[in-house]
C-alpha positions as CSV (number, residue, x, y, z in Angstrom):
1,M,0.0,0.0,0.0
2,T,1.4,3.4,-1.0
3,S,1.1,6.3,1.4
4,A,-0.5,9.5,0.0
5,A,2.3,11.5,1.8
6,N,4.9,9.9,-0.5
7,E,3.1,10.7,-3.8
8,A,3.8,13.7,-5.9
9,P,1.0,16.2,-6.3
10,L,-1.1,15.7,-9.4
11,W,-0.7,19.4,-10.3
12,Q,1.2,22.5,-9.0
13,P,0.7,26.1,-10.1
14,D,3.6,27.8,-11.8
15,A,5.3,30.8,-10.4
16,E,3.2,33.2,-12.5
17,R,-0.1,31.7,-11.3
18,I,1.1,31.8,-7.7
19,A,2.1,35.5,-8.0
20,A,-1.4,36.3,-9.5
21,A,-3.4,34.4,-6.8
22,A,-5.6,36.4,-4.5
23,V,-4.1,34.7,-1.5
24,T,-0.6,35.8,-2.6
25,R,-1.8,39.4,-3.0
26,F,-3.4,39.2,0.5
27,Q,-0.2,37.9,2.0
28,S,1.9,40.7,0.5
29,W,-0.7,43.3,1.6
30,A,-0.9,41.8,5.1
31,A,2.9,41.7,5.4
32,E,3.1,45.4,4.7
33,R,0.3,46.4,7.0
34,Y,0.0,43.7,9.7
35,G,3.4,42.0,9.9
36,A,2.4,38.8,8.1
37,P,5.3,36.8,6.8
38,A,6.3,38.1,3.3
39,D,7.9,34.8,2.4
40,G,7.0,31.2,2.8
41,G,3.8,31.1,0.8
42,Y,0.7,29.5,2.1
43,P,2.3,27.5,4.8
44,A,3.8,30.6,6.4
45,L,0.5,32.5,6.0
46,H,-1.4,29.6,7.6
47,R,1.1,29.5,10.5
48,W,0.6,33.2,11.0
49,S,-3.2,32.8,11.0
50,V,-2.9,30.3,13.9
51,D,-0.2,32.1,15.9
52,E,-1.6,35.6,15.4
53,L,-5.3,34.8,15.4
54,D,-6.6,38.3,16.2
55,T,-4.2,40.1,13.9
56,F,-5.0,37.7,11.0
57,W,-8.8,38.2,11.3
58,R,-8.4,42.0,11.7
59,A,-6.4,41.9,8.4
60,V,-9.1,39.7,6.7
61,A,-11.8,42.2,7.7
62,D,-9.8,45.1,6.4
63,W,-8.8,43.2,3.2
64,F,-12.5,42.6,2.4
65,D,-13.4,46.1,3.5
66,V,-16.0,45.0,6.0
67,R,-17.9,48.1,6.9
68,F,-18.9,47.9,10.5
69,S,-21.7,50.2,11.4
70,T,-20.7,49.9,15.0
71,P,-17.0,49.1,15.6
72,Y,-16.0,45.9,17.3
73,E,-14.5,45.8,20.8
74,A,-12.1,43.0,20.0
75,V,-11.6,40.6,17.1
76,I,-12.4,37.6,19.2
77,G,-14.2,37.6,22.6
78,D,-14.8,34.2,24.0
79,R,-12.5,31.7,22.2
80,T,-14.4,28.6,23.4
81,M,-15.4,26.3,20.6
82,P,-18.1,25.8,19.6
83,G,-19.5,29.2,20.3
84,A,-16.6,31.5,19.9
85,Q,-17.6,35.2,19.7
86,W,-16.1,37.0,16.6
87,F,-16.0,40.8,16.5
88,P,-18.1,41.3,19.7
89,G,-19.9,44.6,19.8
90,A,-19.8,45.1,16.0
91,T,-22.8,45.6,13.8
92,L,-23.0,45.8,10.1
93,N,-25.6,46.1,7.4
94,Y,-25.8,42.7,5.7
95,A,-27.7,44.0,2.7
96,E,-25.1,46.7,2.1
97,H,-22.4,44.1,2.0
98,A,-24.4,41.7,-0.1
99,L,-25.2,44.4,-2.7
100,R,-21.7,45.9,-2.9
101,A,-20.8,43.9,-5.9
102,A,-23.3,46.0,-7.8
103,E,-21.2,49.1,-6.9
104,D,-18.1,47.7,-8.6
């Protein structure tokens, strides 16, 4: 029986495709503004998202231009899973966000 860990991937993106990927653009942007790792690709970004949970999700909210009507008190309140509290105190207009694509 062959282990999947020893098999080569069926496909890997080339450098041009990696450079153009949204996750690569996000990582570069987050490195400049939030101290995310600039190098190391997805594995480094994933590690940062685990090690710097609050900063990572603050960056995600900013990257996606989440427009809070009422600002949040913290990125994550209660961390207990299930039932973690994300962006406690914040409010937003869901319809505004859902219809924003029509603005672009």
